[in-house]
C-alpha positions in Angstrom: -0.1 -0.2 -0.3 1.4 3.5 -1.4 1.0 6.3 1.3 0.3 9.9 0.0 2.1 12.7 1.6 0.1 15.2 2.7 -1.4 17.9 0.2 -1.2 21.3 0.7 -4.3 23.2 1.1 -3.6 26.7 2.5 -1.7 29.1 4.6 -3.0 31.3 7.5 -2.6 33.6 9.9 -3.9 32.6 12.8 -4.4 34.0 16.8 -1.6 32.5 19.1 -4.0 32.4 21.7 -5.7 29.5 19.1 -2.8 27.4 19.1 -3.5 25.1 21.8 -6.7 24.4 21.3 -6.3 24.0 17.1 -3.4 21.7 17.3 -3.7 19.6 20.4 -7.6 20.2 21.3 -6.4 21.7 24.4 -9.8 24.3 24.9 -8.4 25.7 28.7 -7.5 28.6 27.4 -10.8 29.7 25.8 -13.7 31.4 26.8 -16.8 29.6 26.0 -17.2 32.5 23.5 -14.3 31.9 21.9 -14.5 28.3 22.0 -17.4 28.7 20.2 -16.0 31.4 17.7 -12.8 28.7 16.5 -15.4 25.8 16.3 -17.6 27.7 14.1 -15.1 29.0 11.9 -13.3 25.5 11.3 -16.7 23.7 11.0 -17.1 26.0 7.8 -13.4 25.8 7.4 -12.8 22.2 6.8 -14.2 20.0 4.3 -16.3 17.2 5.5 -14.5 14.6 6.6 -11.1 15.9 5.8 -8.2 15.3 8.4 -5.5 18.3 8.9 -2.3 18.3 9.9 -0.6 21.8 10.4 3.3 23.5 10.0 3.2 26.5 11.9 6.0 28.9 12.0 8.6 29.4 14.9 7.5 33.2 15.2 4.9 35.5 15.7 3.7 38.7 13.4 1.0 41.3 13.9 -1.7 40.3 11.3 -5.0 39.9 10.4 -6.4 36.8 12.3 -8.3 34.4 9.8 -10.6 33.8 12.8 -12.0 36.7 14.1 -10.5 39.1 10.9 -9.0 41.1 13.7 -5.1 42.6 14.3 -3.6 40.1 16.7 -0.5 38.5 17.6 -0.8 35.7 14.6 1.2 32.6 13.5 1.8 32.1 9.7 0.3 28.5 9.4 0.6 26.2 6.5 -2.6 23.7 6.1 -2.0 20.0 4.9 -4.8 17.5 4.0 -3.4 13.8 5.3 
């Protein structure tokens, strides 16, 4: 069986405070409203049934957060479908 490499999907600017929830599923630092906002955005973003992996930059930059469309301290995140 041949294993296919991840397929590049997108590059996003995502605020630093979303990273634990997005990467590790750790929502403990988010309010209920923030959790709802992230889940709503990700449900609309992802393809049904797709699994994603992320390549996150080492440094942050001031940019427009993809999730909230607000200026924030963001990581550049490359999204891959696996």
